[in-house]
C-alpha positions as YAML, in Angstrom:
chain: A
units: angstrom
residues:
- id: 1
  name: UNK
  ca: [125.68, 75.02, 101.82]
- id: 2
  name: UNK
  ca: [128.55, 76.37, 103.93]
- id: 3
  name: UNK
  ca: [128.21, 75.58, 107.61]
- id: 4
  name: UNK
  ca: [127.51, 78.83, 109.43]
- id: 5
  name: UNK
  ca: [130.13, 78.05, 112.06]
- id: 6
  name: UNK
  ca: [132.87, 78.12, 109.38]
- id: 7
  name: UNK
  ca: [132.22, 81.80, 108.59]
- id: 8
  name: UNK
  ca: [134.85, 83.65, 110.59]
- id: 9
  name: UNK
  ca: [136.61, 86.99, 110.49]
- id: 10
  name: UNK
  ca: [134.09, 88.52, 108.10]
- id: 11
  name: UNK
  ca: [134.28, 92.28, 107.58]
- id: 12
  name: UNK
  ca: [131.75, 94.27, 109.55]
- id: 13
  name: UNK
  ca: [128.97, 95.69, 107.36]
- id: 14
  name: UNK
  ca: [126.73, 97.39, 109.97]
- id: 15
  name: UNK
  ca: [127.77, 98.88, 113.30]
- id: 16
  name: UNK
  ca: [125.65, 100.59, 115.92]
- id: 17
  name: UNK
  ca: [127.59, 102.74, 118.37]
- id: 18
  name: UNK
  ca: [125.83, 103.79, 121.58]
- id: 19
  name: UNK
  ca: [122.54, 104.34, 119.78]
- id: 20
  name: UNK
  ca: [119.62, 105.82, 121.67]
- id: 21
  name: UNK
  ca: [116.07, 106.68, 120.67]
- id: 22
  name: UNK
  ca: [113.65, 108.73, 122.74]
- id: 23
  name: UNK
  ca: [110.19, 110.02, 121.93]
- id: 24
  name: UNK
  ca: [107.79, 112.43, 123.58]
- id: 25
  name: UNK
  ca: [104.29, 111.27, 124.41]
- id: 26
  name: UNK
  ca: [101.17, 113.42, 124.17]
- id: 27
  name: UNK
  ca: [101.82, 114.81, 127.63]
- id: 28
  name: UNK
  ca: [105.31, 115.88, 126.62]
- id: 29
  name: UNK
  ca: [106.97, 113.25, 128.76]
- id: 30
  name: UNK
  ca: [110.07, 111.50, 127.46]
- id: 31
  name: UNK
  ca: [109.84, 107.78, 126.67]
- id: 32
  name: UNK
  ca: [113.08, 105.88, 126.14]
- id: 33
  name: UNK
  ca: [112.69, 103.42, 123.24]
- id: 34
  name: UNK
  ca: [116.35, 102.39, 122.89]
- id: 35
  name: UNK
  ca: [119.30, 103.09, 125.16]
- id: 36
  name: UNK
  ca: [123.06, 102.68, 124.55]
- id: 37
  name: UNK
  ca: [122.73, 100.08, 121.78]
- id: 38
  name: UNK
  ca: [126.05, 98.85, 120.38]
- id: 39
  name: UNK
  ca: [126.55, 95.85, 118.10]
- id: 40
  name: UNK
  ca: [128.07, 94.79, 114.80]
- id: 41
  name: UNK
  ca: [126.66, 92.70, 111.96]
- id: 42
  name: UNK
  ca: [129.05, 90.97, 109.57]
- id: 43
  name: UNK
  ca: [128.85, 90.25, 105.88]
- id: 44
  name: UNK
  ca: [127.82, 86.67, 105.19]
- id: 45
  name: UNK
  ca: [126.18, 86.22, 108.59]
- id: 46
  name: UNK
  ca: [122.65, 86.27, 109.99]
- id: 47
  name: UNK
  ca: [122.28, 88.47, 113.06]
- id: 48
  name: UNK
  ca: [119.03, 87.73, 114.91]
- id: 49
  name: UNK
  ca: [117.44, 90.19, 117.34]
- id: 50
  name: UNK
  ca: [115.04, 88.51, 119.75]
- id: 51
  name: UNK
  ca: [113.06, 89.64, 122.78]
- id: 52
  name: UNK
  ca: [109.57, 90.34, 124.07]
- id: 53
  name: UNK
  ca: [107.05, 92.53, 122.27]
- id: 54
  name: UNK
  ca: [107.60, 96.21, 122.91]
- id: 55
  name: UNK
  ca: [111.29, 95.73, 123.64]
- id: 56
  name: UNK
  ca: [112.49, 97.92, 120.77]
- id: 57
  name: UNK
  ca: [113.40, 95.30, 118.13]
- id: 58
  name: UNK
  ca: [111.48, 96.81, 115.22]
- id: 59
  name: UNK
  ca: [112.43, 100.33, 116.27]
- id: 60
  name: UNK
  ca: [116.09, 99.32, 116.09]
- id: 61
  name: UNK
  ca: [116.07, 97.94, 112.56]
- id: 62
  name: UNK
  ca: [114.00, 100.90, 111.33]
- id: 63
  name: UNK
  ca: [117.00, 103.06, 112.25]
- id: 64
  name: UNK
  ca: [119.32, 101.07, 110.00]
- id: 65
  name: UNK
  ca: [117.66, 102.23, 106.78]
- id: 66
  name: UNK
  ca: [116.54, 105.59, 108.19]
- id: 67
  name: UNK
  ca: [112.83, 105.00, 108.46]
- id: 68
  name: UNK
  ca: [113.61, 106.74, 111.75]
- id: 69
  name: UNK
  ca: [116.74, 108.48, 113.03]
- id: 70
  name: UNK
  ca: [118.46, 107.90, 116.38]
- id: 71
  name: UNK
  ca: [118.38, 110.54, 119.08]
- id: 72
  name: UNK
  ca: [121.97, 109.74, 120.07]
- id: 73
  name: UNK
  ca: [124.87, 107.63, 118.87]
- id: 74
  name: UNK
  ca: [125.46, 106.61, 115.27]
- id: 75
  name: UNK
  ca: [125.00, 103.75, 112.82]
- id: 76
  name: UNK
  ca: [127.70, 102.93, 110.29]
- id: 77
  name: UNK
  ca: [127.23, 101.15, 106.97]
- id: 78
  name: UNK
  ca: [130.56, 99.80, 105.77]
- id: 79
  name: UNK
  ca: [132.29, 102.34, 108.07]
- id: 80
  name: UNK
  ca: [130.23, 105.29, 106.77]
- id: 81
  name: UNK
  ca: [127.80, 107.17, 109.02]
- id: 82
  name: UNK
  ca: [124.37, 106.64, 107.48]
- id: 83
  name: UNK
  ca: [123.31, 110.15, 108.50]
- id: 84
  name: UNK
  ca: [125.64, 111.37, 105.74]
- id: 85
  name: UNK
  ca: [123.80, 109.29, 103.13]
- id: 86
  name: UNK
  ca: [120.70, 110.25, 101.19]
- id: 87
  name: UNK
  ca: [117.88, 108.04, 102.58]
- id: 88
  name: UNK
  ca: [116.83, 106.82, 99.13]
- id: 89
  name: UNK
  ca: [120.42, 105.94, 98.21]
- id: 90
  name: UNK
  ca: [120.81, 104.22, 101.57]
- id: 91
  name: UNK
  ca: [117.71, 102.07, 100.98]
- id: 92
  name: UNK
  ca: [119.18, 100.83, 97.72]
- id: 93
  name: UNK
  ca: [121.97, 99.31, 99.84]
- id: 94
  name: UNK
  ca: [119.83, 98.39, 102.86]
- id: 95
  name: UNK
  ca: [116.61, 96.59, 101.89]
- id: 96
  name: UNK
  ca: [113.79, 95.71, 104.28]
- id: 97
  name: UNK
  ca: [111.26, 92.88, 104.16]
- id: 98
  name: UNK
  ca: [108.30, 93.42, 106.46]
- id: 99
  name: UNK
  ca: [106.20, 90.94, 108.41]
- id: 100
  name: UNK
  ca: [103.20, 91.10, 106.08]
- id: 101
  name: UNK
  ca: [104.07, 90.81, 102.39]
- id: 102
  name: UNK
  ca: [102.68, 93.54, 100.17]
- id: 103
  name: UNK
  ca: [101.96, 92.75, 96.53]
- id: 104
  name: UNK
  ca: [101.44, 95.50, 94.00]
- id: 105
  name: UNK
  ca: [98.61, 94.94, 91.55]
- id: 106
  name: UNK
  ca: [99.79, 92.86, 88.61]
- id: 107
  name: UNK
  ca: [101.99, 89.88, 87.94]
- id: 108
  name: UNK
  ca: [104.94, 88.54, 89.90]
- id: 109
  name: UNK
  ca: [107.21, 89.91, 87.16]
- id: 110
  name: UNK
  ca: [105.71, 93.40, 87.42]
- id: 111
  name: UNK
  ca: [106.27, 93.28, 91.17]
- id: 112
  name: UNK
  ca: [109.95, 92.45, 90.59]
- id: 113
  name: UNK
  ca: [110.16, 95.33, 88.12]
- id: 114
  name: UNK
  ca: [108.63, 97.82, 90.54]
- id: 115
  name: UNK
  ca: [111.90, 99.03, 92.19]
- id: 116
  name: UNK
  ca: [113.35, 99.81, 88.74]
- id: 117
  name: UNK
  ca: [110.17, 101.66, 87.80]
- id: 118
  name: UNK
  ca: [110.50, 103.84, 90.90]
- id: 119
  name: UNK
  ca: [114.12, 104.60, 90.01]
- id: 120
  name: UNK
  ca: [113.27, 105.24, 86.34]
- id: 121
  name: UNK
  ca: [115.72, 102.53, 85.29]
- id: 122
  name: UNK
  ca: [115.30, 99.93, 82.49]
- id: 123
  name: UNK
  ca: [112.99, 97.12, 83.59]
- id: 124
  name: UNK
  ca: [114.41, 93.59, 83.76]
- id: 125
  name: UNK
  ca: [112.57, 91.13, 81.54]
- id: 126
  name: UNK
  ca: [111.36, 87.65, 82.39]
- id: 127
  name: UNK
  ca: [114.38, 86.21, 80.62]
- id: 128
  name: UNK
  ca: [116.94, 88.50, 82.24]
- id: 129
  name: UNK
  ca: [119.75, 87.20, 84.41]
- id: 130
  name: UNK
  ca: [118.57, 89.35, 87.32]
- id: 131
  name: UNK
  ca: [115.07, 87.86, 87.36]
- id: 132
  name: UNK
  ca: [116.39, 84.35, 86.83]
- id: 133
  name: UNK
  ca: [118.83, 84.71, 89.71]
- id: 134
  name: UNK
  ca: [116.38, 86.03, 92.31]
- id: 135
  name: UNK
  ca: [113.72, 83.46, 91.44]
- id: 136
  name: UNK
  ca: [116.33, 80.76, 91.94]
- id: 137
  name: UNK
  ca: [117.52, 82.31, 95.19]
- id: 138
  name: UNK
  ca: [114.05, 82.44, 96.75]
- id: 139
  name: UNK
  ca: [113.14, 79.01, 95.36]
- id: 140
  name: UNK
  ca: [110.22, 80.04, 93.20]
- id: 141
  name: UNK
  ca: [109.35, 78.51, 89.84]
- id: 142
  name: UNK
  ca: [109.76, 80.75, 86.79]
- id: 143
  name: UNK
  ca: [106.26, 79.62, 85.80]
- id: 144
  name: UNK
  ca: [104.93, 81.98, 88.47]
- id: 145
  name: UNK
  ca: [106.26, 85.12, 86.78]
- id: 146
  name: UNK
  ca: [103.05, 85.67, 84.80]
- id: 147
  name: UNK
  ca: [100.75, 84.83, 87.73]
- id: 148
  name: UNK
  ca: [98.75, 87.54, 89.45]
- id: 149
  name: UNK
  ca: [100.90, 88.16, 92.53]
- id: 150
  name: UNK
  ca: [97.88, 88.62, 94.80]
- id: 151
  name: UNK
  ca: [96.59, 85.12, 94.02]
- id: 152
  name: UNK
  ca: [99.72, 83.44, 95.43]
- id: 153
  name: UNK
  ca: [99.81, 81.74, 98.81]
- id: 154
  name: UNK
  ca: [101.08, 83.78, 101.76]
- id: 155
  name: UNK
  ca: [104.36, 81.86, 101.74]
- id: 156
  name: UNK
  ca: [104.81, 82.48, 98.00]
- id: 157
  name: UNK
  ca: [104.01, 86.18, 98.43]
- id: 158
  name: UNK
  ca: [106.66, 86.46, 101.14]
- id: 159
  name: UNK
  ca: [109.18, 84.89, 98.75]
- id: 160
  name: UNK
  ca: [108.20, 87.39, 96.03]
- id: 161
  name: UNK
  ca: [108.60, 90.14, 98.62]
- id: 162
  name: UNK
  ca: [112.10, 88.81, 99.33]
- id: 163
  name: UNK
  ca: [112.95, 88.54, 95.63]
- id: 164
  name: UNK
  ca: [111.82, 92.14, 95.07]
- id: 165
  name: UNK
  ca: [114.24, 93.26, 97.79]
- id: 166
  name: UNK
  ca: [117.11, 91.14, 96.46]
- id: 167
  name: UNK
  ca: [116.82, 92.12, 92.80]
- id: 168
  name: UNK
  ca: [118.31, 95.54, 93.60]
- id: 169
  name: UNK
  ca: [121.45, 93.80, 94.96]
- id: 170
  name: UNK
  ca: [121.47, 95.31, 98.47]
- id: 171
  name: UNK
  ca: [124.40, 94.95, 100.86]
- id: 172
  name: UNK
  ca: [122.18, 94.51, 103.92]
- id: 173
  name: UNK
  ca: [118.82, 92.74, 104.24]
- id: 174
  name: UNK
  ca: [116.56, 93.70, 107.16]
- id: 175
  name: UNK
  ca: [113.82, 91.19, 108.04]
- id: 176
  name: UNK
  ca: [111.08, 92.21, 110.49]
- id: 177
  name: UNK
  ca: [109.23, 89.09, 111.71]
- id: 178
  name: UNK
  ca: [109.09, 87.71, 108.15]
- id: 179
  name: UNK
  ca: [107.87, 84.22, 109.14]
- id: 180
  name: UNK
  ca: [105.40, 85.05, 111.91]
- id: 181
  name: UNK
  ca: [102.32, 84.88, 109.64]
- id: 182
  name: UNK
  ca: [103.36, 81.53, 108.15]
- id: 183
  name: UNK
  ca: [102.81, 77.99, 109.39]
- id: 184
  name: UNK
  ca: [105.87, 76.33, 110.89]
- id: 185
  name: UNK
  ca: [106.95, 74.20, 107.88]
- id: 186
  name: UNK
  ca: [106.60, 77.16, 105.49]
- id: 187
  name: UNK
  ca: [108.33, 79.47, 107.94]
- id: 188
  name: UNK
  ca: [111.20, 77.02, 108.40]
- id: 189
  name: UNK
  ca: [111.64, 76.68, 104.64]
- id: 190
  name: UNK
  ca: [111.73, 80.46, 104.23]
- id: 191
  name: UNK
  ca: [114.18, 80.81, 107.12]
- id: 192
  name: UNK
  ca: [116.52, 78.29, 105.49]
- id: 193
  name: UNK
  ca: [116.29, 80.39, 102.32]
- id: 194
  name: UNK
  ca: [117.40, 83.48, 104.28]
- id: 195
  name: UNK
  ca: [120.51, 81.69, 105.47]
- id: 196
  name: UNK
  ca: [121.36, 80.32, 102.02]
- id: 197
  name: UNK
  ca: [120.99, 83.77, 100.46]
- id: 198
  name: UNK
  ca: [123.12, 85.30, 103.19]
- id: 199
  name: UNK
  ca: [125.91, 82.82, 102.51]
- id: 200
  name: UNK
  ca: [125.71, 82.83, 98.71]
- id: 201
  name: UNK
  ca: [125.30, 86.59, 98.28]
- id: 202
  name: UNK
  ca: [127.60, 87.56, 101.17]
- id: 203
  name: UNK
  ca: [124.87, 89.80, 102.55]
- id: 204
  name: UNK
  ca: [124.59, 90.99, 106.10]
- id: 205
  name: UNK
  ca: [121.15, 89.78, 107.20]
- id: 206
  name: UNK
  ca: [119.59, 91.32, 110.33]
- id: 207
  name: UNK
  ca: [116.50, 89.44, 111.44]
- id: 208
  name: UNK
  ca: [113.93, 90.45, 114.06]
- id: 209
  name: UNK
  ca: [111.94, 87.50, 115.40]
- id: 210
  name: UNK
  ca: [110.11, 86.10, 118.41]
- id: 211
  name: UNK
  ca: [110.87, 82.57, 117.23]
- id: 212
  name: UNK
  ca: [113.82, 81.37, 119.31]
- id: 213
  name: UNK
  ca: [113.71, 77.91, 117.73]
- id: 214
  name: UNK
  ca: [114.14, 79.35, 114.26]
- id: 215
  name: UNK
  ca: [116.74, 81.92, 115.38]
- id: 216
  name: UNK
  ca: [118.75, 79.16, 117.03]
- id: 217
  name: UNK
  ca: [118.82, 77.25, 113.75]
- id: 218
  name: UNK
  ca: [119.86, 79.96, 111.32]
- id: 219
  name: UNK
  ca: [121.50, 82.80, 113.26]
- id: 220
  name: UNK
  ca: [125.25, 83.22, 113.48]
- id: 221
  name: UNK
  ca: [124.94, 85.90, 116.15]
- id: 222
  name: UNK
  ca: [122.08, 86.53, 118.56]
- id: 223
  name: UNK
  ca: [121.09, 89.72, 120.38]
- id: 224
  name: UNK
  ca: [118.58, 89.65, 123.22]
- id: 225
  name: UNK
  ca: [116.81, 93.01, 123.50]
- id: 226
  name: UNK
  ca: [114.46, 93.90, 126.32]
- id: 227
  name: UNK
  ca: [113.29, 97.27, 127.60]
- id: 228
  name: UNK
  ca: [115.22, 99.02, 124.85]
- id: 229
  name: UNK
  ca: [118.57, 97.60, 125.99]
- id: 230
  name: UNK
  ca: [120.78, 94.74, 124.87]
- id: 231
  name: UNK
  ca: [120.72, 92.38, 127.83]
- id: 232
  name: UNK
  ca: [122.88, 89.66, 126.28]
- id: 233
  name: UNK
  ca: [124.56, 88.93, 122.95]
- id: 234
  name: UNK
  ca: [126.68, 86.17, 121.48]
- id: 235
  name: UNK
  ca: [126.53, 82.87, 119.59]
- id: 236
  name: UNK
  ca: [123.04, 81.29, 119.72]
- id: 237
  name: UNK
  ca: [124.16, 77.96, 121.18]
- id: 238
  name: UNK
  ca: [125.83, 79.76, 124.08]
- id: 239
  name: UNK
  ca: [123.00, 82.17, 124.82]
- id: 240
  name: UNK
  ca: [120.11, 79.78, 124.47]
- id: 241
  name: UNK
  ca: [121.63, 76.88, 126.39]
- id: 242
  name: UNK
  ca: [123.53, 78.86, 129.03]
- id: 243
  name: UNK
  ca: [121.99, 82.33, 129.45]
- id: 244
  name: UNK
  ca: [123.72, 84.55, 131.99]
- id: 245
  name: UNK
  ca: [121.30, 87.49, 132.23]
- id: 246
  name: UNK
  ca: [118.23, 87.35, 134.43]
- id: 247
  name: UNK
  ca: [116.15, 88.83, 131.61]
- id: 248
  name: UNK
  ca: [117.01, 86.14, 129.08]
- id: 249
  name: UNK
  ca: [116.61, 83.34, 131.63]
- id: 250
  name: UNK
  ca: [113.16, 84.68, 132.47]
- id: 251
  name: UNK
  ca: [112.23, 85.00, 128.79]
- id: 252
  name: UNK
  ca: [113.28, 81.42, 128.07]
- id: 253
  name: UNK
  ca: [111.15, 80.25, 130.98]
- id: 254
  name: UNK
  ca: [107.96, 81.90, 129.68]
- id: 255
  name: UNK
  ca: [106.56, 79.53, 127.02]
- id: 256
  name: UNK
  ca: [103.64, 81.72, 125.95]
- id: 257
  name: UNK
  ca: [105.73, 84.82, 125.20]
- id: 258
  name: UNK
  ca: [107.18, 83.67, 121.91]
- id: 259
  name: UNK
  ca: [106.35, 81.66, 118.81]
- id: 260
  name: UNK
  ca: [108.88, 78.84, 119.01]
- id: 261
  name: UNK
  ca: [110.79, 76.89, 121.64]
- id: 262
  name: UNK
  ca: [114.53, 76.45, 121.24]
- id: 263
  name: UNK
  ca: [116.02, 72.99, 121.47]
- id: 264
  name: UNK
  ca: [119.78, 72.61, 121.14]
...
């Protein structure tokens, strides 16, 4: 596997430029969810977004595949404003894997075929190159293809979830707390898979997590988000061993506010 520190000067796949998101509560008062968010995510790198609950992490990545739209600013996908793209076409290029894996009724293979069924495209077979490739990528045995997907372990279901996203060959993979429901060894194994896929497929992976230990291991770039604002951003080793913002220093000092400790 290529060392993540050797990946340099990669083209930018996703850019957020002064993005803001506000909502109105039931009383009509304005609540600021995100304010002046600017960052870039490169092809072949894992960008991790960390911070306390309610800080805007999930709201931010929902904007990248237009599950929500920003109130201000813009998001570019390969230099193109995503507001000019059809949402369904955009989601073929920007796939999302949620915290809790969802399995459709049926076999693992039928779950992998589901995106093609929605698009009314020919279904890949068990012996197809596409199915073979994604099963290899997510480290699942081909023997599982005929298993009832809902009988798999939680870790296996999350890998099927990942394979279902990858089989459509997206350019960007969004991961919203994908390891939080897993035990630490299973979560670590899945996290390593994310990084391998990122490197091998030259994807831009954007990962939301509370787990600083895991983020420190696999991320190439780290964003600390609190109160809807980026408080600090940079290489994980720099941020997690020598934080400069008061917010990140405080977060690192609160052991109960996150799932994993970071050790350099």
